[in-house]
C-alpha positions in Angstrom: -4.1 -66.3 -74.6 -4.9 -63.8 -71.8 -1.3 -63.8 -70.6 0.0 -63.1 -74.1 -2.4 -60.2 -74.5 -1.6 -58.8 -71.2 2.2 -59.1 -71.9 1.7 -57.3 -75.2 -0.2 -54.4 -73.6 2.5 -54.1 -70.9 5.3 -54.1 -73.5 3.5 -51.5 -75.6 2.9 -49.3 -72.6 6.5 -49.4 -71.5 7.8 -48.6 -75.0 5.3 -45.9 -75.8 6.6 -42.6 -77.1 4.1 -40.5 -75.2 5.2 -38.2 -72.4 4.7 -39.5 -68.9 3.4 -37.1 -66.2 6.5 -37.9 -64.2 8.9 -36.9 -67.0 11.7 -34.8 -65.5 11.8 -32.8 -68.7 8.4 -31.2 -67.8 8.9 -27.7 -66.3 7.0 -28.3 -63.1 9.6 -31.0 -62.2 12.7 -28.9 -62.6 14.3 -27.9 -59.3 14.7 -24.1 -58.9 18.1 -22.8 -58.0 16.8 -21.2 -54.8 13.1 -20.8 -54.3 10.3 -19.7 -56.7 6.8 -18.4 -56.2 4.2 -18.8 -59.0 1.4 -16.3 -58.7 -1.9 -16.8 -60.6 -4.5 -14.0 -60.7 -8.1 -14.7 -61.9 -11.6 -13.4 -61.7 -15.0 -14.8 -62.2 -16.5 -13.7 -65.5 -20.3 -13.8 -66.0 -21.9 -14.0 -69.4 -25.6 -13.2 -69.9 -25.6 -14.9 -73.3 -28.1 -17.7 -73.3 -26.7 -19.4 -76.4 -30.1 -19.6 -78.1 -31.6 -22.1 -75.6 -34.6 -21.6 -73.4 -34.1 -21.4 -69.7 -30.3 -20.8 -69.9 -29.6 -17.9 -67.6 -26.0 -17.4 -68.6 -22.7 -18.9 -67.4 -19.7 -18.2 -65.3 -16.1 -18.9 -66.2 -12.7 -18.1 -64.7 -10.8 -15.5 -66.6 -7.1 -14.6 -66.3 -6.1 -11.1 -65.3 -3.2 -9.8 -67.5 -0.8 -6.9 -66.7 -1.5 -7.1 -63.0 1.2 -5.6 -60.7 2.7 -8.3 -58.5 5.1 -7.3 -55.6 7.1 -9.4 -53.3 7.9 -8.1 -49.8 10.1 -9.7 -47.1 8.3 -10.9 -44.0 4.7 -11.0 -43.0 2.9 -7.8 -43.9 -0.6 -6.5 -44.3 -2.0 -4.2 -47.1 -3.2 -1.9 -44.3 0.5 -1.5 -43.2 3.0 0.7 -45.0 4.5 -2.3 -46.8 7.7 -0.3 -47.8 9.7 -1.1 -50.8 9.2 -4.5 -52.5 12.2 -6.7 -53.0 10.9 -7.9 -56.4 8.2 -6.7 -58.9 6.6 -8.4 -61.8 3.5 -8.2 -64.1 1.2 -11.1 -65.0 1.3 -12.6 -68.5 -1.6 -13.5 -70.8 -2.4 -16.5 -68.5 -2.6 -14.4 -65.4 0.7 -15.8 -64.1 3.9 -14.3 -62.8 7.0 -16.2 -61.6 9.1 -14.8 -58.9 12.5 -16.5 -59.2 15.7 -16.9 -57.3 14.6 -15.9 -53.9 16.0 -17.1 -50.6 13.9 -19.5 -48.6 12.0 -17.4 -46.0 8.6 -15.8 -45.2 7.3 -13.4 -47.8 4.2 -11.4 -48.6 2.9 -11.4 -52.1 0.7 -8.5 -53.1 -1.3 -8.0 -56.3 -2.8 -4.7 -57.5 -5.7 -5.0 -60.0 -8.5 -2.7 -61.1 -10.7 -4.8 -58.9 -8.7 -4.2 -55.8 -5.5 -5.1 -53.9 -4.9 -8.4 -52.1 -2.0 -9.9 -50.3 -1.0 -13.3 -48.9 1.9 -14.4 -46.7 3.8 -17.5 -47.9 6.9 -19.4 -46.6 9.2 -20.5 -49.4 11.4 -23.6 -49.3 14.8 -24.2 -50.8 14.7 -25.8 -54.4 10.8 -25.6 -54.3 8.2 -23.7 -56.3 5.3 -22.4 -54.2 2.0 -21.4 -55.7 -0.3 -18.5 -54.7 -3.7 -18.0 -56.3 -5.6 -14.7 -56.1 -9.3 -14.7 -57.2 -11.4 -11.5 -57.6 
């Protein structure tokens, strides 16, 4: 009886119509033509709202920064340097993301300019890979 139940569960699991996390149709599993860098810009938001309960002093949450200027520079650079002309520009979307596509594998500096300040990070991209850079303010 146990073997029949186990067999049934395995068959149902294998024939399920649900998407698997390893499904190649999911965007994160598609290979880029060259290299890509996904940039995410967030900040910590504080709410003083107690929600009507005693002792609740508020809460923090991560908020996405939209319409942030994102610039890609060739090589390792610093925001204190004169970074020159970027090789690619973008602006973050409603989820605080910007995708820099079709770049050659190499060392790059990603810079973001927000009302809260400017930050930059150096990253090495690889062929047919998507790299991720998170900026938090």
